[in-house]
C-alpha positions in Angstrom: -47.7 25.6 -57.0 -47.7 23.9 -54.2 -46.8 19.9 -54.0 -49.8 17.4 -53.6 -48.5 16.9 -50.2 -48.8 20.4 -48.9 -52.2 22.7 -48.3 -52.3 25.8 -47.6 -53.0 28.5 -44.5 -53.7 31.5 -44.0 -52.9 32.6 -40.3 -53.2 35.6 -38.5 -50.8 37.6 -37.4 -52.6 38.4 -33.4 -52.2 40.5 -30.2 -54.2 39.5 -27.5 -54.8 41.7 -24.1 -56.3 39.2 -21.7 -56.6 38.8 -18.0 -55.0 36.0 -16.3 -54.8 35.1 -12.4 -52.2 36.1 -9.6 -51.1 34.3 -6.6 -49.2 35.8 -4.1 -48.2 33.1 -2.3 -48.3 31.3 1.1 -47.1 33.7 3.4 -49.5 35.6 5.9 -51.0 38.4 4.2 -53.0 42.3 6.3 -55.6 42.8 5.3 -54.5 45.6 3.8 -52.5 44.2 1.1 -54.6 41.4 0.6 -57.2 44.3 -0.2 -54.4 46.0 -2.4 -53.5 42.6 -4.6 -54.4 42.8 -8.5 -55.2 40.1 -11.3 -51.9 40.2 -13.6 -52.7 41.8 -17.3 -51.1 39.7 -20.5 -50.4 40.1 -23.6 -50.1 37.4 -26.1 -48.8 37.9 -29.5 -48.8 35.0 -32.6 -50.2 33.3 -34.9 -54.4 32.6 -34.4 -54.8 29.2 -35.1 -58.7 28.5 -34.2 -61.2 29.8 -32.2 -64.1 28.6 -30.6 -66.5 29.9 -28.2 -64.6 29.1 -25.8 -60.9 30.3 -26.2 -58.6 31.2 -28.9 -55.5 29.0 -29.5 -51.8 30.9 -31.1 -48.7 29.3 -32.0 -45.9 31.2 -32.1 -43.6 29.1 -34.4 -44.9 27.0 -37.6 -42.6 25.0 -38.9 -41.7 23.3 -42.2 -42.4 20.1 -42.0 -46.0 20.8 -40.4 -44.7 21.5 -36.3 -46.5 23.8 -34.5 -44.8 25.4 -31.3 -45.3 27.5 -28.5 -49.5 27.2 -28.2 -51.5 29.3 -25.5 -54.9 28.4 -24.9 -56.7 31.7 -23.7 -60.5 32.1 -22.6 -62.4 34.0 -24.6 -63.7 35.3 -21.2 -60.6 36.7 -19.9 -60.1 38.4 -23.4 -60.0 42.0 -23.5 -59.2 42.8 -26.4 -57.6 41.7 -29.7 -56.1 42.9 -32.9 -54.6 41.7 -36.4 -51.2 42.9 -37.8 -51.0 41.1 -40.5 -52.0 37.7 -42.3 -49.5 35.0 -44.1 -49.8 31.7 -45.9 -47.8 28.5 -44.6 -47.6 25.5 -46.3 -48.3 22.7 -44.3 -48.2 18.5 -44.8 -51.6 17.6 -45.9 -53.0 14.4 -43.5 -52.2 17.0 -40.3 -55.7 18.2 -38.2 -56.4 21.7 -39.2 -59.0 23.3 -36.9 -59.7 26.2 -40.1 
């Protein structure tokens, strides 16, 4: 049983496939080079911390004292797909803000 000093939170382990911008630097480019330039497809894997109408937040590390590491905020407009691998339950210190 969890002590009163902690609360439990369920987190989904997810993969998000999303489109990112690409920058090709300040040098000169030909028309053909510019026509061939593409955005970048990215894949992020982490624990789904929260969702909103505009974005999803992933964290890749959750410590036993409530620390959250490497937070990615990904705009929903650029998300191609999201799939769930697993769900875990973590214990977080009481008093921390929760977006759940």
